[in-house]
N, C-alpha and C positions, 0 to 999 in steps of 0.2 A: 504494500500500500504506500502511496506517496502523499506527503503532506504539502500544503501550499502556504506560502506567505502571501498576503494580499498585495496585489499590484495596485498602485495609486494612480488614478487618472484624474487630471485637473484640466478644466477648460477655462481659459481666460474669457470672461464675459463682461460686456459693457452694460447692457440694459435690454428690456423687452422690445424696444424699438430698433435695436440693431439686428436686422434679419439674419445676417451671417452668424451672429452669436447664437440666436435662437435655433437656427438650423443645426449648428454644431452640437449644441446641448441636446436637441431632440435626437440626433444621430446616435450619440453615446447612450442616452437613456433607452433608446429603442433596442439596444442589444445587451443591456446589463443583465437581464434575467438569464441569459445564456451562461454567464460567468458568476452566478450567485455564490457568495462565500469566498470568491477568489479575487474580486475586484472591489476597491473602494473608490467611489466617485465623489468628486467635489467640484462644484461650479464656483470659480473664483470671480466674484463680482468686484472688479477692481475700483468701482466708484464708491464702495461702502466699507466701513470698518476694517475687519480683519482681511478682507480682500485686497485692500490697498497695500498692506504689508506683504502679503504673499506675492502679489504682482511684482513688487519691487525686488523681493527675494529671487523670484524666477528670472526677472530681467537681469539681475546681477549674476546669476548663474550663466546666462547667455553672453553677457557683454563685460562682466567685471564691474566693480564699483566705479572705476574711472569712466568706463563706457556709459554707465547710467547717470552718474552725478555730474560729470564734466562734459560729456559729449551728448547727453540726453538721449541715449539709445534705450529703447524699451521693447519688451516682448510684443510680438504682433497680436492684434486683436481682430478676430478670435484666434486662438491657438490652442493646441492640445498637447499636454505634457504627460508622459508616462514615467512615473518614479522620478520626477524632477528633470527629465530630459525632454526638450522640444522634439515632438515627433511629427506633428502636422501644423502648418501655419495657414491652412485653408480647410474647408469642410472635406473630410476624406470620404471616398466611396466606402460603403459598408464592408466590402471584402478586404480592403486595405486596413481598415480599422480593426477588424477581427484578426487579421494576420499579425498586426502589431501587438495586440493584446495577448494573443496566444504565444507569441515569441517572448514577451515579458513574463508571462506565467511560466513558461518552460525554463527561463533563466532562473526563476526563483524556486524551482522544485527542490525540496529538501528530503533526503532519504531518512527514514526513521532510524 
């Protein structure tokens, strides 16, 4: 039997009026049931509270602190991160998203 550590999926999201953001969120939510217990999903609403901090953290991961604070480089909106790594900066086709999630799950397999 194989145990799994959860894969964390995060979508950078602006607001309900940002259609690409809404569609990316819906794309992820539409397949979550297939990965029940193996995937943790968080929508990062970068315009509010904790979302602002996480957005800056992910942006720093991409561009470094100098890139963010001196050159004003930020993570794309919308974008999709798996375990803190940018995987998609546009709405992915379902099969590409599933392939990326399955690859991340396989990387986290832990033998008992």
